[in-house]
C-alpha positions as CSV (number, residue, x, y, z in Angstrom):
1,M,0.0,0.1,0.0
2,R,2.8,2.4,0.9
3,K,4.6,1.5,-2.2
4,R,1.2,2.6,-4.2
5,K,1.1,5.9,-2.4
6,N,4.6,6.8,-2.9
7,H,4.3,5.8,-6.7
8,S,1.1,7.9,-6.9
9,K,3.0,10.9,-5.3
10,R,5.9,10.3,-7.7
11,S,3.6,10.2,-10.7
12,K,1.8,13.4,-9.9
13,L,5.0,15.2,-9.2
14,E,6.1,14.2,-12.7
15,Y,3.1,15.8,-14.2
16,V,3.6,18.8,-12.1
17,N,7.3,19.1,-13.5
18,I,6.0,18.5,-16.8
19,A,3.7,21.6,-16.6
20,L,6.3,23.6,-14.9
21,F,8.7,22.9,-17.5
22,I,6.2,23.8,-20.3
23,L,5.7,27.2,-18.5
24,F,9.4,27.7,-18.3
25,A,10.0,26.8,-21.7
26,L,7.4,29.2,-23.1
27,L,8.3,32.1,-20.5
28,A,12.0,31.8,-21.1
29,G,11.5,31.7,-25.1
30,L,9.5,35.0,-24.8
31,F,12.4,36.4,-22.5
32,L,15.1,35.4,-24.8
33,F,13.2,36.6,-28.2
34,T,12.3,40.1,-26.4
35,M,16.0,40.5,-25.4
36,Y,17.7,40.0,-28.6
37,R,14.9,41.7,-30.4
38,Y,15.4,45.1,-28.4
39,Q,19.2,44.5,-27.9
40,I,18.8,44.2,-24.2
41,L,21.8,43.3,-22.2
42,D,23.7,43.2,-25.3
43,F,27.1,44.1,-23.6
44,R,29.9,41.8,-22.4
45,Y,28.2,38.7,-24.0
46,L,25.9,39.0,-21.1
47,N,22.8,38.4,-23.4
48,H,24.7,35.1,-24.6
49,L,25.5,33.9,-21.1
50,I,21.9,34.1,-19.9
51,T,20.9,32.1,-23.3
52,G,23.6,29.6,-22.2
53,L,22.5,29.1,-18.6
54,T,18.9,28.9,-19.9
55,L,19.5,26.4,-22.2
56,A,21.8,24.5,-19.9
57,L,19.0,24.7,-16.9
58,A,16.4,23.1,-19.6
59,C,18.6,20.2,-20.6
60,L,19.3,19.4,-17.0
61,T,15.5,19.5,-16.0
62,V,14.8,17.2,-19.4
63,F,17.5,14.8,-18.3
64,L,16.2,14.7,-14.6
65,M,12.6,14.0,-15.9
66,V,13.7,11.6,-18.6
67,R,15.7,9.7,-16.3
68,R,12.8,9.9,-13.4
69,K,15.3,11.3,-11.0
70,A,15.4,14.0,-8.1
71,R,11.8,15.0,-8.9
72,V,11.6,17.5,-5.7
73,F,14.9,19.1,-7.0
74,T,13.4,19.6,-10.4
75,A,10.4,21.1,-9.2
76,V,12.2,23.7,-7.1
77,V,14.6,24.6,-9.9
78,L,11.8,25.1,-12.4
79,V,9.9,27.2,-9.8
80,L,12.9,29.5,-9.2
81,A,13.7,29.6,-13.0
82,L,9.9,30.7,-13.4
83,I,10.4,33.4,-11.0
84,A,13.7,34.6,-12.3
85,N,12.2,34.6,-15.9
86,S,9.2,36.5,-14.6
87,I,11.3,39.3,-13.0
88,G,13.4,39.5,-16.0
89,M,10.1,39.9,-18.2
90,L,8.8,42.6,-15.5
91,A,12.2,44.5,-16.0
92,I,12.1,44.5,-19.8
93,K,8.6,45.3,-19.9
94,S,9.3,48.6,-17.8
95,V,12.0,49.5,-20.5
96,L,9.5,48.8,-23.2
97,D,6.8,50.7,-21.6
98,L,9.1,53.7,-21.1
99,S,10.1,53.7,-24.7
100,T,6.4,53.6,-25.6
101,S,5.5,56.4,-23.2
102,I,8.3,59.0,-24.4
103,Q,7.8,58.2,-28.0
104,S,3.8,58.2,-27.9
105,T,3.5,61.7,-28.5
106,S,6.4,62.3,-30.5
107,T,4.5,62.3,-34.0
108,Y,2.4,65.1,-32.8
109,S,2.0,68.5,-31.1
110,E,-0.8,69.9,-29.6
111,Y,-2.4,73.2,-29.9
112,E,-5.3,75.0,-28.3
113,M,-7.0,77.9,-30.2
114,S,-9.4,80.1,-28.8
115,V,-11.6,83.1,-29.2
116,V,-11.1,85.6,-26.1
117,V,-13.0,88.9,-25.1
118,P,-12.2,91.3,-22.3
119,V,-13.1,89.7,-18.8
120,D,-15.9,92.5,-18.5
121,S,-17.3,91.8,-21.9
122,E,-21.0,91.0,-21.9
123,I,-20.1,88.5,-24.8
124,T,-20.5,84.8,-23.7
125,D,-21.0,83.1,-27.1
126,V,-18.9,83.2,-30.2
127,R,-22.1,83.8,-32.3
128,Q,-22.4,87.3,-30.7
129,V,-18.9,88.1,-32.0
130,T,-19.0,90.5,-35.1
131,S,-15.7,92.2,-34.9
132,L,-12.8,89.7,-34.5
133,L,-9.0,90.5,-34.5
134,A,-6.6,87.7,-36.0
135,P,-3.0,87.8,-37.0
136,T,-3.5,85.8,-40.2
137,A,-0.1,86.9,-41.7
138,I,2.0,84.9,-39.2
139,D,-0.5,82.2,-38.1
140,Q,-2.8,81.5,-40.9
141,D,-3.2,77.9,-41.1
142,N,-3.9,77.6,-37.3
143,I,-6.6,80.4,-37.4
144,T,-8.1,79.0,-40.6
145,A,-8.6,75.6,-38.6
146,L,-10.2,77.4,-35.8
147,L,-12.6,79.3,-38.0
148,E,-13.5,76.2,-39.8
149,N,-14.2,74.4,-36.5
150,I,-16.4,77.3,-35.5
151,S,-18.1,77.2,-38.5
152,Q,-18.9,73.5,-38.2
153,M,-19.6,73.3,-34.6
154,K,-21.5,76.8,-34.2
155,S,-22.9,77.1,-37.8
156,V,-21.5,80.8,-37.9
157,D,-19.0,81.9,-40.5
158,L,-16.7,84.6,-38.6
159,S,-14.8,87.3,-40.7
160,T,-11.7,88.5,-39.3
161,T,-9.8,91.9,-39.0
162,P,-6.1,91.4,-39.7
163,A,-3.8,92.3,-36.9
164,A,0.2,92.5,-37.0
165,S,0.7,89.9,-34.1
166,Y,-1.2,88.6,-31.4
167,S,0.4,91.1,-29.0
168,S,-0.8,93.9,-31.2
169,A,-4.2,92.2,-31.3
170,Y,-4.4,92.2,-27.5
171,Q,-3.4,95.8,-27.1
172,S,-6.3,96.7,-29.5
173,L,-8.8,94.6,-27.6
174,M,-7.7,96.5,-24.3
175,A,-8.4,99.6,-26.1
176,G,-11.9,98.8,-27.2
177,E,-11.2,98.6,-30.8
178,A,-12.7,95.2,-31.2
179,Q,-15.0,93.1,-29.5
180,A,-12.7,89.9,-29.5
181,M,-9.4,88.4,-30.7
182,V,-8.2,84.9,-31.7
183,L,-5.5,83.4,-29.4
184,N,-3.0,80.8,-30.1
185,G,-2.4,79.5,-26.7
186,V,1.5,79.2,-27.5
187,F,1.6,83.0,-27.9
188,A,0.0,83.5,-24.7
189,S,3.5,83.7,-23.0
190,L,4.7,86.1,-25.2
191,I,1.9,88.7,-24.3
192,E,2.4,87.6,-20.6
193,S,5.9,88.8,-21.0
194,E,4.6,92.5,-21.7
195,D,1.5,92.2,-19.5
196,A,1.9,89.9,-16.5
197,D,-1.9,90.5,-15.6
198,F,-2.9,89.4,-19.1
199,T,-4.6,86.3,-18.2
200,N,-7.0,88.1,-15.6
201,K,-7.9,90.5,-18.3
202,V,-9.5,88.2,-20.9
203,K,-11.9,85.2,-20.9
204,K,-12.3,82.6,-23.4
205,I,-15.7,82.0,-25.1
206,Y,-14.6,79.2,-27.4
207,T,-11.8,76.7,-27.7
208,F,-10.7,74.3,-30.0
209,K,-7.6,71.9,-29.3
210,M,-6.0,70.5,-32.5
211,T,-3.0,68.3,-33.3
212,K,-0.4,68.6,-36.0
213,Q,2.0,66.0,-37.2
214,V,5.7,66.3,-36.3
215,E,8.4,65.1,-38.4
216,T,10.0,62.2,-36.7
217,A,13.1,60.0,-37.3
218,V,12.3,57.8,-40.5
219,E,14.9,55.3,-39.4
220,Q,17.2,54.7,-36.4
221,V,20.8,55.8,-37.0
222,T,23.4,52.7,-36.9
223,G,26.5,55.0,-36.7
224,D,28.7,56.0,-34.2
225,V,27.8,59.7,-34.2
226,L,24.5,61.2,-33.4
227,N,23.4,64.9,-32.9
228,I,20.4,65.0,-30.7
229,Y,18.6,68.3,-30.1
230,I,17.5,68.7,-26.3
231,S,14.7,71.3,-26.0
232,G,14.2,72.3,-22.6
233,I,10.6,73.7,-21.7
234,D,8.6,74.7,-18.4
235,T,5.2,73.9,-19.2
236,Y,2.3,72.8,-17.0
237,G,0.4,71.0,-19.6
238,P,1.4,67.8,-21.3
239,I,4.8,67.3,-22.7
240,S,3.1,67.2,-26.3
241,S,2.0,70.8,-25.8
242,V,3.6,73.5,-28.2
243,S,5.7,75.7,-26.2
244,R,8.6,78.2,-26.4
245,S,12.0,76.4,-25.9
246,D,14.0,78.0,-23.0
247,V,16.8,75.6,-23.3
248,N,18.5,74.7,-26.8
249,I,21.1,72.3,-26.7
250,I,22.6,70.2,-29.2
251,M,24.4,67.2,-28.0
252,T,26.8,65.6,-30.3
253,V,27.7,62.0,-29.3
254,N,30.8,60.1,-30.8
255,Q,30.2,56.6,-29.4
256,K,33.4,55.4,-30.8
257,T,35.9,58.2,-29.1
258,K,33.4,58.4,-26.1
259,K,32.9,62.2,-26.6
260,V,30.0,64.3,-26.0
261,L,30.0,67.9,-27.0
262,L,27.0,70.1,-25.5
263,T,26.5,73.3,-27.7
264,T,24.1,75.5,-26.4
265,T,22.6,78.2,-28.3
266,P,20.8,81.1,-26.3
267,R,17.1,81.5,-26.4
268,D,17.4,85.0,-27.5
269,A,20.0,84.2,-30.4
270,Y,18.5,86.3,-33.5
271,V,18.3,83.5,-36.3
272,A,16.3,82.8,-39.3
273,I,13.4,80.7,-38.2
274,A,12.5,77.7,-40.3
275,D,9.3,76.3,-41.3
276,G,6.1,78.5,-39.5
277,G,8.6,81.3,-39.1
278,Q,9.1,81.6,-42.9
279,N,12.9,82.1,-42.7
280,Q,12.4,85.3,-41.2
281,Y,14.7,86.5,-38.2
282,D,13.4,86.4,-34.5
283,K,14.9,85.1,-31.4
284,L,15.3,81.2,-31.2
285,T,12.9,80.7,-28.6
286,H,10.0,81.7,-30.7
287,A,10.9,78.9,-33.1
288,G,9.1,76.5,-30.6
289,I,6.0,78.4,-31.3
290,Y,5.7,76.7,-34.8
291,G,6.6,73.1,-33.2
292,V,9.7,71.2,-32.4
293,D,10.5,70.5,-36.0
294,A,10.9,74.4,-36.6
295,S,13.4,74.4,-33.9
296,V,15.3,71.3,-35.4
297,H,15.3,72.8,-38.7
298,T,16.4,76.2,-37.5
299,L,19.6,74.8,-35.7
300,E,20.4,72.6,-38.5
301,N,20.5,75.4,-41.0
302,L,22.2,77.7,-38.6
303,Y,25.1,75.0,-37.9
304,G,24.9,73.2,-41.2
305,I,24.2,69.8,-39.4
306,D,21.8,67.1,-39.5
307,I,20.0,66.5,-36.2
308,N,19.0,62.8,-35.9
309,Y,16.8,62.9,-32.9
310,Y,15.1,65.5,-30.7
311,A,14.2,65.1,-26.9
312,R,12.0,67.7,-25.3
313,L,12.3,68.0,-21.6
314,N,9.9,69.3,-19.0
315,F,13.0,70.8,-16.9
316,T,11.2,71.1,-13.8
317,S,10.2,67.3,-13.4
318,F,13.5,66.1,-15.6
319,L,15.8,67.8,-12.8
320,K,14.1,65.5,-10.2
321,L,16.4,62.9,-11.4
322,I,19.1,64.5,-9.6
323,D,17.7,63.4,-6.4
324,M,17.5,59.7,-7.5
325,V,21.2,59.6,-8.3
326,G,22.2,61.4,-4.9
327,G,22.7,65.1,-6.2
328,I,25.3,66.2,-8.8
329,T,28.3,68.6,-8.5
330,V,29.0,71.2,-10.7
331,Y,31.9,74.0,-10.7
332,N,30.2,77.6,-10.4
333,D,32.8,80.2,-11.9
334,Q,30.6,83.4,-10.4
335,E,28.8,84.1,-7.0
336,F,25.2,84.6,-7.4
337,T,21.8,84.2,-5.5
338,S,19.1,82.6,-7.4
339,L,15.5,84.2,-7.5
340,H,14.0,81.0,-7.6
341,G,14.3,79.5,-4.1
342,N,16.7,82.2,-3.0
343,Y,19.6,79.7,-3.1
344,H,23.1,81.1,-2.6
345,F,25.9,79.7,-4.8
346,P,29.4,80.6,-4.2
347,V,32.6,80.3,-6.5
348,G,33.9,76.6,-6.8
349,E,32.3,73.3,-6.6
350,V,28.8,73.3,-5.4
351,H,26.6,70.3,-4.7
352,L,23.2,70.4,-6.0
353,N,19.9,68.8,-5.2
354,S,16.9,68.9,-7.6
355,E,15.5,72.3,-6.3
356,Q,18.8,73.9,-6.2
357,A,19.7,72.8,-9.6
358,L,16.4,74.4,-10.8
359,G,17.2,77.8,-9.3
360,Y,21.0,77.3,-10.8
361,V,19.5,76.8,-14.4
362,R,16.7,79.3,-14.1
363,E,18.9,82.2,-13.1
364,R,20.0,85.0,-15.7
365,Y,19.4,88.3,-14.1
366,S,22.0,87.8,-11.4
367,L,24.7,86.6,-13.8
368,A,27.4,88.9,-15.7
369,G,26.7,87.5,-19.0
370,G,22.7,87.1,-18.6
371,D,21.4,84.4,-20.9
372,N,24.6,83.4,-22.3
373,D,25.8,82.6,-18.8
374,R,22.5,80.9,-17.9
375,G,23.1,78.7,-21.0
376,K,26.5,77.6,-19.8
377,N,25.0,76.7,-16.2
378,Q,22.2,74.5,-17.9
379,E,25.0,72.7,-19.8
380,K,27.1,72.1,-16.4
381,V,24.0,70.5,-14.7
382,I,22.8,68.6,-17.9
383,A,26.6,67.4,-18.4
384,A,26.8,66.2,-14.6
385,L,23.7,64.4,-14.7
386,I,24.4,62.4,-17.8
387,Q,27.5,61.5,-16.3
388,K,25.9,60.4,-13.0
389,L,23.1,58.3,-15.0
390,S,25.8,56.8,-17.0
391,M,27.2,55.1,-13.9
392,P,26.4,51.2,-13.6
393,E,25.5,51.7,-10.1
394,N,22.3,53.8,-10.9
395,L,21.0,50.8,-12.5
396,T,19.6,49.9,-9.3
397,N,17.3,53.0,-9.4
398,Y,16.1,52.3,-12.9
399,Q,12.3,51.7,-11.8
400,A,12.2,55.3,-10.3
401,I,14.5,56.8,-13.4
402,V,11.7,55.0,-15.7
403,Q,8.8,56.6,-13.9
404,N,10.1,59.9,-13.9
405,L,11.3,59.8,-17.5
406,Q,7.8,59.0,-18.5
407,D,6.4,62.5,-17.3
408,S,9.3,64.6,-18.4
409,I,10.7,63.6,-21.7
410,Q,9.4,63.2,-25.3
411,T,11.7,61.9,-27.9
412,D,11.6,60.3,-31.4
413,M,14.6,58.2,-30.6
414,G,13.8,54.3,-30.9
415,I,14.4,51.8,-28.2
416,E,16.9,50.0,-30.3
417,T,19.1,53.3,-30.5
418,I,18.6,53.8,-26.6
419,M,19.6,50.3,-26.2
420,K,22.7,50.7,-28.3
421,L,23.8,53.7,-26.3
422,V,23.2,52.2,-23.1
423,N,25.0,48.8,-24.0
424,A,27.9,50.7,-25.4
425,Q,28.4,52.5,-22.1
426,L,28.2,49.3,-19.9
427,E,30.5,47.6,-22.3
428,S,33.1,50.0,-22.1
429,N,32.6,50.7,-18.3
430,S,34.2,54.0,-19.0
431,Q,32.3,57.4,-18.5
432,Y,32.1,59.6,-21.6
433,T,34.1,62.9,-22.0
434,V,31.7,65.6,-21.6
435,T,32.7,69.0,-22.8
436,S,30.6,72.1,-23.8
437,Q,30.3,75.4,-25.4
438,A,27.8,78.2,-26.2
439,L,27.4,80.6,-29.0
440,V,27.8,84.3,-27.7
441,G,27.0,87.5,-29.1
442,S,25.8,91.1,-28.3
443,G,22.6,92.0,-26.9
444,R,20.5,94.7,-28.9
445,M,16.8,96.0,-28.6
446,D,16.3,97.3,-32.1
447,L,16.2,94.2,-33.9
448,P,12.7,93.3,-35.6
449,S,10.7,90.1,-34.2
450,Y,8.7,88.1,-36.9
451,A,6.3,86.8,-34.2
452,M,5.9,90.0,-32.3
453,P,6.8,92.9,-35.0
454,T,5.3,95.5,-32.7
455,S,7.5,94.9,-29.8
456,Q,10.9,95.9,-28.8
457,L,12.5,92.7,-27.5
458,Y,16.2,91.5,-26.4
459,M,17.8,90.0,-29.0
460,M,21.3,88.4,-29.0
461,E,23.2,89.2,-32.4
462,I,25.4,86.2,-33.2
463,N,29.0,86.7,-33.2
464,P,30.6,85.5,-36.5
465,D,33.6,84.4,-35.0
466,S,31.8,82.5,-32.4
467,L,29.5,80.8,-34.8
468,A,32.6,79.7,-36.8
469,Q,34.3,78.2,-33.7
470,V,31.2,76.4,-32.4
471,K,30.8,74.9,-35.9
472,A,34.3,73.8,-36.0
473,A,34.0,71.9,-32.6
474,M,31.0,70.1,-33.6
475,Q,32.7,68.9,-36.8
476,A,35.9,67.8,-34.8
477,V,33.8,65.6,-32.6
478,I,31.8,64.1,-35.5
479,A,35.1,63.4,-37.2
480,G,36.5,61.9,-34.3
481,E,39.1,64.0,-33.7
């Protein structure tokens, strides 16, 4: 009787092991396929080592099951293998989810078009409007889309009176020269720069949210050199919202020589704005008004390079990564106190947490070189953060880093390219040499702005010698010198 019971237990355990092995084989196969498909752990032969161990484990368990030996040991091994593969799949899923998240909005930009009236106006419905100001010369496509939407939804065809800019339309509206005006939400920040109380003086009576396609990378770059445009914005809406770009950095990466060059172009640099800017001159930050494509093409034209990918960062949330890596250290070459946070930064090496870093990169009024020096400080912080993130020990924080990146970055760089960069870094186990440079020039108040033709704005006229030096340095890194 006891022999029969033992035989029955052995038979059941054999069936359990077969079931466990089938589950293990399926999960391991999925794990290995995904690992090779997206080049995950493709450094120091780690992917091949994992494959070898998996196959060896499979052969061992098959051998033991065929020989009907060590059934309990086999079951324990298969359960542990299932747990390990499950953890591995969860880790891979988090990486793939990050890639999907930061790429999900890379193909489009969001705009908000509105009709606004003075806050004390009795008009509450767009159908009551008979006088509408609109700067059609600088924003024709978006205004036309708004008017067509109003016609479709409200069955009213509005005619417009042309205005030189959104700023001049607002001034006319406040002067009582019209009942209402069209407002592209991107331009609201421009008006606020002239009237900080702008949002309290108008009210929206109609809003239309629209999306536009963004030109993204058609194929992933396979060479050793990449040019990546980093656009730093401070928007409280979705990362896909169109916004002026306060930070404009081109990161030139040469994976073969392990060199990274960060080139800052000040937001006030006076350049020909591509695409929606009609190649008319304006400050660089206004290129963001016409979408990230316009900023990319403007900088490509300025420096004579191809930009392979872009990354838009919500600077406020992106800098929270600094706390996750234990802070960063930068060399500060001039003493100042920041308006944001009232932090004091002495000359020399300073250790920054995320809030201090935000005050450090936002400050320009206390700096001798104004926006030029702010750009240099932004480079220092980004360079220090890149170096910290590239250290293998920070892989232990990958889940927290992934979660933060999902909310703060938008890019058209594919997972394969991202993993290639990560694998190359882990393979070499050496830090990149990160250097930085900034385009410089002289400030002027008499240069015309295409987006704000009626306003006198601070512009930075580019120094030709500085432009030549910046271009030469970029080409040197590209050439591997």
